[in-house]
C-alpha positions as CSV (number, residue, x, y, z in Angstrom):
1,M,106.9,-9.0,123.7
2,V,109.2,-11.4,121.8
3,G,108.0,-12.1,118.3
4,P,107.8,-15.6,116.7
5,P,111.2,-17.4,116.0
6,Y,110.4,-17.7,112.2
7,D,109.5,-15.7,109.2
8,C,106.3,-16.8,107.4
9,L,107.3,-14.9,104.3
10,A,111.0,-15.6,103.9
11,N,111.1,-19.0,105.7
12,P,107.7,-20.7,105.6
13,L,109.2,-24.2,105.9
14,G,110.7,-23.1,109.3
15,A,107.2,-22.3,110.5
16,V,105.9,-25.6,109.2
17,R,108.6,-27.6,111.0
18,L,108.2,-25.6,114.2
19,T,104.4,-26.3,114.3
20,F,105.1,-30.0,113.5
21,E,107.6,-30.3,116.4
22,K,105.2,-28.5,118.7
23,A,102.5,-31.0,117.8
24,I,104.8,-34.0,118.4
25,A,105.9,-32.5,121.7
26,S,102.3,-32.2,122.8
27,G,101.8,-36.0,122.4
28,S,100.4,-36.3,118.9
29,H,101.6,-39.1,116.6
30,P,102.5,-38.5,112.9
31,S,100.1,-41.3,111.9
32,S,97.2,-39.0,112.8
33,F,98.4,-36.2,110.5
34,D,97.7,-37.9,107.2
35,G,95.2,-35.6,105.4
36,K,95.0,-33.4,108.5
37,D,96.7,-30.1,109.6
38,W,98.7,-30.0,112.8
39,G,98.5,-26.3,113.1
40,A,100.6,-25.0,110.2
41,I,97.6,-23.9,108.1
42,D,96.0,-22.1,111.0
43,L,99.2,-20.3,111.6
44,F,99.4,-19.1,108.0
45,R,95.7,-18.1,107.9
46,H,96.3,-16.0,111.0
47,F,99.3,-14.4,109.4
48,L,97.8,-13.7,106.0
49,F,94.2,-12.7,106.9
50,D,94.0,-11.9,110.6
51,Q,97.2,-9.9,110.4
52,S,96.4,-8.7,106.8
53,Q,99.8,-9.7,105.4
54,L,98.5,-11.3,102.1
55,S,99.4,-8.2,100.1
56,Q,103.1,-8.7,101.2
57,V,103.2,-12.1,99.5
58,P,104.5,-11.6,95.9
59,I,102.4,-12.9,93.0
60,L,104.3,-15.4,90.9
61,S,104.7,-14.2,87.3
62,P,107.5,-14.1,84.6
63,A,108.5,-10.7,86.1
64,T,108.6,-11.7,89.7
65,L,110.1,-15.1,89.1
66,R,113.4,-13.4,88.2
67,W,114.0,-12.2,91.8
68,V,111.7,-14.2,94.1
69,Q,113.7,-16.7,96.2
70,P,113.0,-20.5,96.4
71,N,111.5,-21.8,99.6
72,T,109.7,-18.5,100.2
73,L,106.0,-17.8,100.4
74,V,104.4,-16.8,97.0
75,R,101.0,-16.5,95.4
76,F,100.0,-17.9,92.0
77,R,96.8,-16.8,90.3
78,G,95.7,-19.1,87.5
79,M,93.2,-21.5,86.0
80,I,93.3,-25.3,86.7
81,Q,94.1,-26.5,83.2
82,D,94.8,-30.1,84.0
83,M,94.6,-32.5,86.9
84,L,97.6,-34.8,87.0
85,G,96.4,-37.2,89.6
86,N,97.9,-37.9,93.0
87,E,101.4,-38.8,94.2
88,F,102.8,-40.5,97.3
89,Y,105.5,-38.9,99.3
90,V,107.3,-39.6,102.6
91,G,105.4,-37.2,104.8
92,A,107.0,-38.0,108.2
93,Y,110.0,-40.1,109.3
94,K,112.4,-40.6,112.2
95,D,115.8,-39.0,112.2
96,G,117.2,-41.1,115.1
97,S,114.7,-40.5,117.8
98,V,113.3,-37.3,116.4
99,W,110.3,-37.1,114.1
100,R,110.8,-35.0,110.9
101,T,108.4,-33.9,108.2
102,N,108.7,-33.5,104.4
103,K,105.3,-31.9,104.0
104,F,105.2,-28.8,101.7
105,M,108.6,-29.6,100.1
106,D,110.2,-31.6,97.3
107,F,113.3,-32.8,99.0
108,S,114.2,-34.3,102.4
109,K,116.3,-31.9,104.5
110,F,117.6,-34.8,106.7
111,P,118.6,-38.4,106.1
112,M,115.7,-40.8,105.8
113,D,116.6,-44.2,107.2
114,S,114.7,-47.3,106.0
115,S,112.5,-47.6,109.0
116,P,109.0,-48.9,109.7
117,D,108.3,-45.6,111.4
118,M,108.3,-43.9,107.9
119,R,104.8,-42.5,107.1
120,V,103.7,-42.3,103.4
121,W,101.1,-39.6,102.6
122,E,99.4,-38.4,99.5
123,R,99.0,-35.1,97.7
124,R,97.1,-33.9,94.5
125,L,98.8,-32.4,91.5
126,L,97.3,-29.6,89.5
127,Y,98.8,-28.1,86.3
128,C,97.8,-24.4,86.4
129,V,98.3,-21.7,83.8
130,P,97.6,-17.9,83.8
131,V,93.9,-17.5,83.0
132,P,93.4,-17.6,79.2
133,G,92.7,-14.2,77.7
134,I,93.5,-12.4,80.9
135,S,93.8,-8.6,80.4
136,S,97.1,-6.9,81.2
137,W,95.4,-4.7,83.9
138,A,94.3,-7.9,85.8
139,E,97.4,-10.0,85.2
140,S,99.6,-9.1,88.2
141,A,100.4,-6.7,90.9
142,S,101.4,-3.2,90.0
143,E,105.0,-2.3,89.3
144,V,105.1,-0.3,92.5
145,A,104.2,-3.3,94.6
146,I,106.8,-5.4,92.8
147,D,109.5,-2.8,93.4
148,R,108.5,-2.6,97.1
149,R,108.7,-6.3,97.4
150,M,112.1,-6.4,95.6
151,N,113.4,-3.9,98.2
152,W,112.0,-6.0,101.0
153,T,113.6,-9.2,99.6
154,S,117.0,-7.4,99.3
155,Q,116.8,-6.3,102.9
156,Q,116.0,-9.9,104.0
157,R,119.0,-11.3,102.1
158,D,121.3,-8.8,103.8
159,K,119.7,-9.7,107.1
160,R,120.3,-13.4,106.4
161,G,124.0,-12.7,105.7
162,R,124.4,-10.9,109.1
163,M,122.4,-13.4,111.3
164,D,122.7,-17.0,112.1
165,F,119.5,-19.0,111.6
166,E,118.2,-21.1,114.4
167,A,119.1,-24.7,114.6
168,M,116.0,-26.0,112.9
169,D,116.8,-23.9,109.8
170,A,120.6,-24.5,109.7
171,E,120.4,-27.5,107.5
172,D,118.9,-26.2,104.3
173,T,121.1,-28.3,101.9
174,P,119.5,-31.6,100.8
175,V,121.3,-34.7,101.9
176,P,121.0,-38.2,100.3
177,A,118.1,-40.2,101.5
178,D,118.0,-44.0,101.6
179,N,116.2,-45.7,98.7
180,F,112.5,-45.7,99.4
181,E,111.7,-48.7,97.2
182,D,113.4,-51.1,99.6
183,S,111.9,-49.7,102.7
184,P,109.3,-51.6,104.8
185,T,106.8,-48.9,104.0
186,A,107.2,-49.4,100.3
187,K,106.8,-53.1,100.8
188,R,103.6,-52.5,102.7
189,M,102.3,-50.3,99.9
190,R,102.9,-53.0,97.4
191,E,101.2,-55.6,99.6
192,D,98.2,-53.3,100.2
193,G,97.8,-52.9,96.5
194,H,99.3,-49.4,96.1
195,P,101.7,-48.9,93.2
196,S,105.3,-49.1,94.1
197,P,107.9,-46.8,92.4
198,S,109.2,-49.7,90.3
199,S,105.7,-50.6,89.1
200,Q,104.9,-47.1,88.1
201,S,107.9,-46.6,85.9
202,Q,110.8,-48.8,84.8
203,D,113.4,-46.2,85.8
204,Y,112.7,-43.0,87.5
205,K,114.5,-40.2,85.8
206,T,115.5,-36.9,87.3
207,E,112.9,-34.1,87.1
208,A,115.3,-32.2,84.9
209,A,115.5,-35.1,82.4
210,C,112.0,-34.6,81.1
211,S,112.8,-31.5,79.0
212,S,111.2,-33.0,75.9
213,T,107.9,-33.2,77.8
214,N,108.2,-29.6,78.8
215,V,108.8,-28.5,75.3
216,E,105.4,-30.0,74.4
217,L,103.9,-28.1,77.4
218,E,105.4,-24.8,76.2
219,I,103.6,-25.3,72.9
220,Y,100.3,-25.4,74.6
221,H,100.9,-22.3,76.7
222,D,103.3,-19.5,75.9
223,S,102.9,-18.1,79.4
224,S,104.3,-19.3,82.7
225,P,102.6,-22.5,84.1
226,C,102.9,-23.7,87.6
227,L,102.7,-27.2,89.1
228,V,100.6,-26.8,92.3
229,K,100.7,-29.5,94.9
230,I,97.6,-29.7,97.1
231,Y,97.4,-31.1,100.6
232,D,94.5,-32.1,102.9
233,S,91.8,-30.7,100.6
234,P,88.6,-32.4,99.4
235,E,88.6,-33.1,95.6
236,S,85.3,-31.3,95.3
237,E,86.9,-28.0,96.3
238,L,89.0,-27.7,93.1
239,K,87.6,-28.3,89.7
240,L,88.9,-28.1,86.1
241,N,88.9,-24.6,84.7
242,D,88.3,-22.9,88.1
243,V,90.4,-19.8,88.8
244,F,92.2,-19.9,92.1
245,E,94.8,-18.1,94.1
246,F,97.2,-20.5,95.6
247,V,99.5,-19.4,98.5
248,G,102.4,-21.7,99.3
249,V,106.0,-22.5,99.3
250,L,107.9,-22.0,96.0
251,T,110.4,-24.5,94.8
252,F,112.1,-23.4,91.7
253,D,115.7,-23.2,90.4
254,S,116.5,-21.6,87.1
255,E,120.1,-22.8,87.2
256,I,119.6,-26.5,87.5
257,P,121.1,-28.1,84.3
258,V,119.2,-30.5,82.2
259,E,120.7,-33.9,82.7
260,T,119.7,-37.5,82.2
261,G,120.3,-40.4,84.5
262,D,118.7,-42.0,87.5
263,R,116.1,-40.3,89.5
264,D,117.5,-38.0,92.2
265,D,117.7,-39.7,95.5
266,F,116.9,-36.5,97.3
267,C,113.3,-36.4,95.9
268,N,110.7,-38.0,98.1
269,D,107.6,-38.1,95.8
270,Y,106.4,-41.0,93.7
271,S,103.8,-40.8,91.0
272,D,102.9,-42.8,87.9
273,D,102.6,-39.6,85.9
274,L,105.8,-38.5,84.2
275,L,104.5,-35.0,83.8
276,V,104.9,-34.6,87.6
277,H,108.7,-34.5,87.0
278,L,108.7,-31.4,84.8
279,P,112.1,-29.8,84.9
280,P,112.2,-27.5,88.0
281,H,114.4,-25.0,86.1
282,K,111.4,-24.3,83.8
283,V,108.2,-25.1,85.6
284,P,108.0,-23.8,89.2
285,R,106.3,-25.9,91.9
286,L,104.1,-24.4,94.6
287,H,103.3,-26.4,97.7
288,C,100.0,-25.0,98.5
289,L,99.2,-24.0,102.1
290,I,96.0,-22.0,101.4
291,H,93.8,-21.6,98.3
292,R,90.8,-19.6,97.5
293,K,88.5,-19.4,94.4
294,L,88.7,-16.1,92.6
295,A,85.9,-14.1,90.9
296,A,86.2,-11.1,88.6
297,H,86.1,-8.6,91.5
298,D,89.2,-10.2,93.0
299,F,91.2,-8.9,90.0
300,L,90.2,-5.3,90.5
301,H,93.0,-3.0,91.7
302,K,90.5,-0.7,93.4
303,S,86.9,-0.9,94.6
304,P,84.7,1.9,96.0
305,S,84.7,2.0,99.8
306,V,81.0,2.9,99.9
307,E,78.4,1.7,97.4
308,T,75.7,4.4,97.1
309,P,72.7,4.7,94.7
310,H,74.3,7.8,93.3
311,L,77.5,6.0,92.6
312,V,75.6,3.1,90.9
313,K,73.6,5.6,88.7
314,E,76.7,7.5,87.8
315,A,78.7,4.4,86.9
316,R,75.8,3.1,84.7
317,E,75.2,6.3,82.9
318,S,78.9,7.0,82.2
319,L,79.5,3.4,81.0
320,L,76.5,3.6,78.7
321,R,77.9,6.9,77.3
322,H,81.3,5.2,76.8
323,L,79.7,2.2,75.0
324,T,77.6,4.5,72.8
325,D,80.8,6.4,71.8
326,V,82.6,3.1,71.0
327,L,79.6,1.9,68.9
328,G,79.4,5.0,66.8
329,N,76.5,6.7,68.6
330,D,74.3,3.7,68.3
331,G,72.4,4.0,71.6
332,V,70.3,0.8,71.1
333,A,73.4,-1.3,70.5
334,A,75.0,0.3,73.6
335,H,72.0,-0.8,75.8
336,Y,72.1,-4.3,74.5
337,M,75.9,-4.4,74.9
338,L,75.5,-3.4,78.6
339,L,73.0,-6.2,79.2
340,H,75.3,-8.6,77.4
341,L,78.3,-7.7,79.6
342,L,76.2,-8.2,82.8
343,S,74.8,-11.6,81.7
344,R,75.9,-14.9,83.3
345,V,74.6,-18.4,83.7
346,H,72.9,-18.3,87.2
347,S,71.1,-21.6,87.0
348,R,70.4,-24.6,84.7
349,V,67.0,-26.1,84.0
350,D,67.3,-29.4,82.1
351,H,69.5,-28.4,79.1
352,V,68.7,-24.7,79.4
353,A,71.4,-22.3,80.7
354,V,69.3,-19.6,82.4
355,G,70.8,-16.1,82.4
356,K,73.0,-16.2,79.3
357,L,72.5,-13.4,76.6
358,S,74.6,-13.9,73.5
359,L,74.6,-11.0,71.1
360,N,75.0,-10.9,67.3
361,L,75.7,-7.5,65.9
362,T,75.0,-7.6,62.1
363,C,75.7,-5.2,59.2
364,L,79.4,-5.2,59.9
365,S,81.7,-5.5,56.9
366,K,85.4,-6.2,56.8
367,E,86.0,-2.5,56.5
368,S,83.7,-1.5,59.3
369,F,85.0,-4.2,61.6
370,S,88.5,-2.7,61.3
371,V,87.0,0.4,62.9
372,F,84.2,-0.6,65.2
373,G,85.1,-4.3,65.8
374,I,88.7,-3.5,66.9
375,Q,87.5,-0.5,69.0
376,L,84.8,-2.7,70.7
377,S,87.3,-5.5,71.3
378,L,89.7,-3.1,73.0
379,A,87.0,-1.6,75.1
380,I,85.8,-5.0,76.3
381,K,89.3,-6.1,77.2
382,N,89.7,-2.9,79.2
383,L,86.5,-3.6,81.1
384,L,86.6,-7.4,81.7
385,P,89.4,-9.5,83.2
386,F,89.2,-12.3,80.7
387,S,88.4,-11.8,77.0
388,T,89.4,-13.5,73.8
389,C,88.7,-12.8,70.1
390,I,88.8,-15.5,67.4
391,P,88.6,-15.0,63.6
392,L,85.9,-17.3,62.2
393,T,87.3,-18.2,58.7
394,L,87.1,-21.5,56.8
395,E,90.8,-22.1,57.4
396,Y,90.5,-21.3,61.1
397,L,87.6,-23.7,61.6
398,S,89.3,-26.5,59.5
399,R,92.6,-26.3,61.3
400,S,92.1,-25.1,64.9
401,S,91.8,-27.3,68.0
402,L,88.8,-25.8,69.8
403,A,88.0,-28.8,72.1
404,P,90.4,-29.9,74.8
405,K,91.7,-33.4,74.1
406,K,93.3,-36.1,76.2
407,D,96.8,-37.3,75.1
408,Y,97.3,-40.7,76.7
409,Q,100.9,-40.9,75.7
410,T,101.9,-38.0,77.9
411,N,98.8,-38.5,80.1
412,R,97.8,-34.9,80.0
413,L,94.9,-32.8,78.7
414,I,95.8,-30.8,75.7
415,P,94.0,-27.5,76.0
416,G,91.7,-26.2,73.3
417,V,90.6,-22.7,72.5
418,L,87.3,-23.2,74.2
419,Q,88.8,-24.2,77.5
420,L,88.0,-21.0,79.2
421,A,87.5,-19.8,82.8
422,E,84.0,-19.0,84.1
423,G,83.1,-15.4,83.3
424,S,85.2,-15.2,80.2
425,H,84.1,-13.1,77.2
426,L,84.5,-14.4,73.6
427,I,84.2,-12.3,70.5
428,I,83.7,-14.2,67.3
429,D,84.6,-12.2,64.1
430,E,82.5,-13.7,61.3
431,T,83.2,-10.8,58.9
432,L,86.0,-12.8,57.3
433,L,83.9,-15.9,56.7
434,E,83.6,-16.7,52.9
435,T,81.6,-19.3,51.0
436,G,83.3,-22.7,50.9
437,T,83.3,-26.2,52.2
438,L,84.4,-27.2,55.7
439,N,86.3,-30.4,56.3
440,S,85.4,-32.8,59.0
441,V,87.4,-30.8,61.6
442,G,85.7,-27.6,60.6
443,V,82.2,-29.2,60.8
444,D,83.0,-30.5,64.3
445,N,84.4,-27.1,65.4
446,A,81.3,-25.3,64.2
447,R,79.2,-27.8,66.2
448,L,81.3,-27.1,69.3
449,L,80.8,-23.4,69.0
450,K,77.1,-23.8,68.5
451,N,76.9,-26.1,71.5
452,L,78.7,-23.5,73.6
453,L,76.4,-20.7,72.4
454,E,73.1,-22.6,72.9
455,F,73.8,-24.7,76.0
456,Q,76.9,-23.2,77.5
457,K,78.7,-26.5,77.4
458,V,82.1,-27.6,75.9
459,E,82.7,-31.1,74.7
460,Y,86.0,-32.6,75.9
461,D,87.6,-35.3,73.7
462,F,88.9,-38.3,75.7
463,T,89.4,-40.4,72.5
464,Y,87.2,-43.3,73.7
465,Y,84.4,-41.1,74.8
466,K,83.3,-37.5,74.9
467,M,82.4,-35.5,78.0
468,E,80.4,-32.2,78.2
469,M,81.7,-29.7,80.7
470,P,79.5,-26.8,81.8
471,A,80.7,-23.3,80.9
472,D,79.8,-19.7,81.5
473,V,81.1,-17.7,78.6
474,Q,79.7,-14.4,77.2
475,L,79.6,-14.7,73.4
476,L,79.5,-11.7,71.0
477,I,79.2,-12.4,67.3
478,L,80.2,-9.7,64.8
479,S,79.0,-10.5,61.3
480,E,77.7,-9.0,58.0
481,G,74.5,-10.9,58.0
482,K,72.7,-13.0,60.5
483,S,75.1,-15.8,61.6
484,N,74.1,-19.1,60.2
485,I,76.6,-21.0,62.3
486,L,75.9,-19.3,65.7
487,P,72.2,-18.5,66.4
488,A,72.5,-15.9,69.1
489,D,69.9,-14.9,71.7
490,V,69.8,-11.4,70.4
491,I,70.3,-10.4,66.7
492,L,70.7,-6.7,66.3
493,P,71.5,-4.8,63.0
494,F,74.3,-2.3,63.9
495,Q,73.5,1.3,62.9
496,P,76.3,3.7,63.7
497,S,76.0,7.4,62.9
498,S,79.6,8.4,63.5
499,V,83.1,6.9,63.7
500,G,83.5,4.9,66.8
501,T,85.8,6.4,69.5
502,S,86.4,5.7,73.1
503,G,87.1,9.4,73.8
504,V,89.1,10.6,76.8
505,V,88.6,8.1,79.6
506,T,90.1,8.6,83.1
507,T,91.6,5.8,85.2
508,E,89.0,6.5,87.9
509,A,86.1,6.0,85.4
510,V,87.5,2.7,84.1
511,E,88.0,1.4,87.6
512,A,84.4,2.3,88.4
513,W,83.1,0.5,85.3
514,R,85.1,-2.6,86.1
515,W,83.7,-2.6,89.7
516,Y,80.2,-2.0,88.4
517,L,80.3,-5.0,85.9
518,A,82.0,-7.4,88.4
519,A,79.8,-6.6,91.3
520,F,76.4,-6.3,89.7
521,R,76.7,-9.5,87.6
522,L,76.4,-11.4,90.9
523,L,73.3,-9.6,92.2
524,P,70.4,-11.9,93.1
525,H,67.0,-11.3,91.5
526,S,63.3,-12.0,92.0
527,I,59.9,-11.1,90.5
528,E,57.2,-10.1,93.0
529,S,53.7,-11.7,92.6
530,E,52.2,-8.5,91.3
531,M,54.8,-8.1,88.6
532,Q,54.5,-11.8,87.7
533,K,50.9,-11.1,86.8
534,V,51.8,-8.1,84.7
535,V,54.5,-10.1,82.9
536,E,52.2,-13.0,82.2
537,N,49.5,-10.8,80.8
538,D,52.0,-9.0,78.5
539,L,53.4,-12.3,77.3
540,V,49.9,-13.6,76.5
541,A,49.0,-10.3,74.7
542,A,52.3,-10.4,72.7
543,R,51.6,-14.0,71.6
544,Q,48.1,-13.1,70.5
545,A,49.3,-10.2,68.5
546,D,52.2,-12.1,66.8
547,R,52.0,-15.9,66.5
548,S,55.7,-16.1,65.6
549,I,56.6,-15.2,69.2
550,G,57.6,-18.3,71.1
551,S,59.1,-19.6,74.3
552,Q,62.6,-18.5,73.3
553,D,61.4,-14.9,73.0
554,F,59.7,-15.1,76.4
555,S,62.8,-16.5,78.0
556,R,64.9,-13.6,76.4
557,W,62.5,-11.0,77.8
558,L,62.7,-12.4,81.3
559,T,66.5,-12.5,81.1
560,M,66.6,-8.9,79.8
561,G,64.2,-7.8,82.7
562,R,66.6,-9.4,85.2
563,L,69.6,-7.7,83.6
564,I,68.0,-4.3,83.3
565,S,67.1,-4.4,87.0
566,T,70.6,-5.6,87.8
567,S,72.0,-2.7,85.8
568,F,70.3,-0.3,88.1
569,G,71.5,-2.2,91.2
570,E,68.0,-3.5,91.9
571,T,67.2,-7.1,92.9
572,S,63.6,-7.2,91.8
573,L,61.8,-6.4,88.6
574,S,59.8,-3.1,88.5
575,M,57.2,-1.9,86.0
576,E,59.7,0.7,84.8
577,H,62.3,-1.9,84.0
578,W,59.8,-4.2,82.3
579,Q,58.7,-1.3,80.1
580,M,62.3,-0.7,79.2
581,V,62.6,-4.3,78.0
582,M,59.5,-3.9,75.8
583,E,60.8,-0.7,74.3
584,L,64.2,-2.0,73.5
585,E,62.7,-5.1,71.8
586,R,60.3,-2.8,69.8
587,Q,63.3,-0.8,68.5
588,R,65.2,-4.0,67.7
589,R,62.2,-5.5,65.8
590,E,61.9,-2.3,63.8
591,R,65.6,-2.7,62.7
592,L,65.0,-6.3,61.7
593,L,62.0,-5.6,59.5
594,P,64.0,-4.7,56.3
595,Y,65.9,-7.9,56.6
596,R,62.9,-10.3,56.8
597,N,61.7,-12.0,53.7
């Protein structure tokens, strides 16, 4: 059987053009393709998933960008940091009597005559960055996979040198296109109320001319960004701060010089956002064919083939031992830490983020933080894919930009420290905080942190108005006394009995713990009617015994009951799990007694 006359990995645009020509030959008209797929997406879905070829597609990173070839198929894993709006482009046009397409590319491969047959389509622009706080183990594919892909790419280059490409791929060098602004299509766009190129900018410059803008972008992120162009996808599918894997055609050239002058005639896109034209020699573009939202388990290198009760019990017990070692043999702190690492916002009722469990470990000095705090931070980074640590000092609060802010001059969202992906972990080191006075920026930053802790929301500054965005961030506060800035759900005096150590940890054990935390955070949960009565009676009895116990305590106990059940791989609350909640809270209250006035 003869294979397909294209290579989806090395020549994806050839596959796109072939499916387009096939659709035209079957009687379809290009006017029906605006916002719709003519078969190219189905082809790549079959190749990537039905034929299990996704692992062969290189993940775009600073390491792989040095050898991956332009116009080949790549993956980019990152967070949507900014949405740059939409742009118009010439999606289909006639080359003589033959219909051509520019979809999934920056440049026209053939001459574009000014013709009423030209079809102008629209695509969305996303500025994506590597996930903030991403751990090194989750950042990219292994070196082995990279080396294997490099060998494959080298073989393909040799193959290209020996073989002639088919006619449809023979013309890979861009040729000048006629000026779109004077075309009948552009006139119709102006008449219909759409912005024309001239109305969007006085003079279009080359993409490489915006180097000053890119310098600003590099200040915001020191890692590799990517401009992702989205086609035929509802806006509701992609949201700010979501983590996605984009698979598409790479357009990037590290050797294009930075020049000024008129906009390149080869380019076929038109947008009123100058940030769209970031220099291609610095910011790669990815014309997205397929995208999928990622969760923590998608960053795991290895997951167990079979999930058994024995495996769950073993993972839980060994992880607890590990956390106990790290926390200086403080078993109570280790249990609360495990529940904290499994917590997530699973629903919202009015202003309440249900499921969160922030933790404040007290009795930590500057000296003890240098031992236990650093050890704990390293352990968390080794367990979770996204984690960040910030030092809460007067200077940090008074000078840092925690909230994302809109810059209307560059028409972009300047990221803040608190613009984090769902499921991120944030350690706040309060042991360095000293007595002093905060300026107005510091007061506002303290309010932002408290708002994130209590309501799991981050306020975005759009200058003329503020907008709260929902978040799901695990917050761990390390302090000497109870934090006055960040009132956590659980306050626990830290009582180590030995120097914290992670001990000897095998790769297999770490991978099992990562899988355990990623998978069990997502377990559903319920309380059967019989257990509901037990819980209600215990809450009433606790309230009668201690009038200081309120609704926040009840909410915390229910959350802890859910998390303890989850930690055992159970989806409903049992009597045993509920009793464990009460016992943990009893031990915690005993520790708090000496610190109460």
